[in-house]
C-alpha positions in Angstrom: 16.5 36.6 -30.5 18.2 34.4 -27.9 16.0 32.0 -26.1 16.9 30.8 -22.7 17.4 27.1 -22.3 16.2 27.0 -18.7 12.6 25.9 -19.0 11.9 25.4 -15.3 8.7 26.8 -14.1 7.2 26.9 -17.6 3.9 25.3 -18.5 3.9 22.7 -21.2 2.1 25.2 -23.5 4.9 27.8 -22.8 7.6 25.2 -23.5 5.8 24.3 -26.8 5.6 27.9 -27.8 9.4 28.4 -27.0 10.2 25.3 -29.1 8.1 26.6 -32.0 9.8 30.0 -31.7 13.2 28.4 -31.9 12.2 26.4 -35.0 10.8 29.6 -36.6 14.0 31.5 -35.7 16.2 28.9 -37.4 14.0 28.8 -40.4 14.0 32.6 -40.7 17.8 32.6 -40.9 17.5 31.1 -44.4 15.5 34.1 -45.8 17.3 36.4 -48.2 17.2 39.8 -46.5 18.2 41.6 -49.6 15.2 40.1 -51.4 12.9 41.2 -48.6 14.2 44.7 -48.8 13.6 44.7 -52.6 10.0 43.5 -51.9 9.6 46.3 -49.4 10.9 48.9 -51.9 8.6 47.6 -54.6 5.7 47.7 -52.1 6.4 51.4 -51.4 6.4 52.1 -55.1 3.2 50.1 -55.6 1.6 52.0 -52.7 2.4 55.3 -54.5 1.0 53.9 -57.7 -2.2 52.7 -56.1 -2.7 56.1 -54.3 -2.2 57.9 -57.6 -4.7 55.6 -59.4 -7.2 56.1 -56.6 -6.8 59.9 -56.7 -7.4 60.0 -60.4 -10.6 57.9 -60.1 -9.1 54.7 -61.6 -10.4 52.6 -58.8 -10.8 49.3 -60.8 -7.3 49.6 -62.1 -6.0 50.3 -58.6 -7.8 47.2 -57.2 -6.5 45.0 -60.0 -2.9 46.2 -59.6 -3.0 45.8 -55.8 -4.3 42.2 -56.1 -1.8 41.3 -58.9 1.1 42.7 -56.8 0.0 40.7 -53.8 -0.1 37.5 -55.9 3.4 38.2 -57.3 4.9 39.0 -53.8 3.5 35.7 -52.4 5.2 33.8 -55.2 8.7 35.0 -54.4 11.1 32.6 -52.8 11.6 34.9 -49.8 7.9 35.1 -49.1 7.5 31.4 -49.6 10.2 30.8 -47.0 8.5 33.3 -44.6 5.2 31.5 -45.1 7.0 28.1 -44.3 8.6 29.6 -41.2 5.4 31.2 -40.0 3.8 27.7 -40.0 5.8 27.1 -36.8 4.0 30.0 -35.2 0.5 29.4 -36.5 -1.9 30.4 -33.9 0.6 32.6 -32.1 0.9 35.3 -34.7 -1.5 37.0 -37.2 -1.4 36.0 -40.8 1.2 37.5 -43.1 0.2 40.8 -44.8 -0.4 39.4 -48.2 -1.6 36.0 -47.2 -5.3 36.7 -47.6 -5.2 39.9 -49.5 -7.4 38.9 -52.3 -10.1 37.4 -50.0 -9.8 40.4 -47.7 -10.5 42.8 -50.6 -13.3 40.8 -52.2 -15.9 42.9 -50.4 -14.0 46.2 -50.0 -11.9 48.4 -52.1 -8.2 49.3 -51.8 -8.9 53.0 -52.4 -11.2 53.1 -49.4 -8.6 51.5 -47.2 -5.6 53.8 -48.0 
């Protein structure tokens, strides 16, 4: 993503957003893309596992495994780096998918959401 350097005609808010986007872009360049792909692949496997558990009536097990997986994903260096980079865009973008997973599913069930 190339960002134009000509800021004429931009409001101060737009300039600030552009600066924050540039910082985030530089930060994202440090993320290990192979590790993100591995997380994605593991996520697909976990989704299949969760769907299987839900289909077989093992709802509690499905919920526990989904939460445990989200905790582990958020501990990985790549996701920690993404979280750090997303701080530059806080307020401009929604939260990361696993950021609030446990809180989000405190009052609902993974099997009902899939």
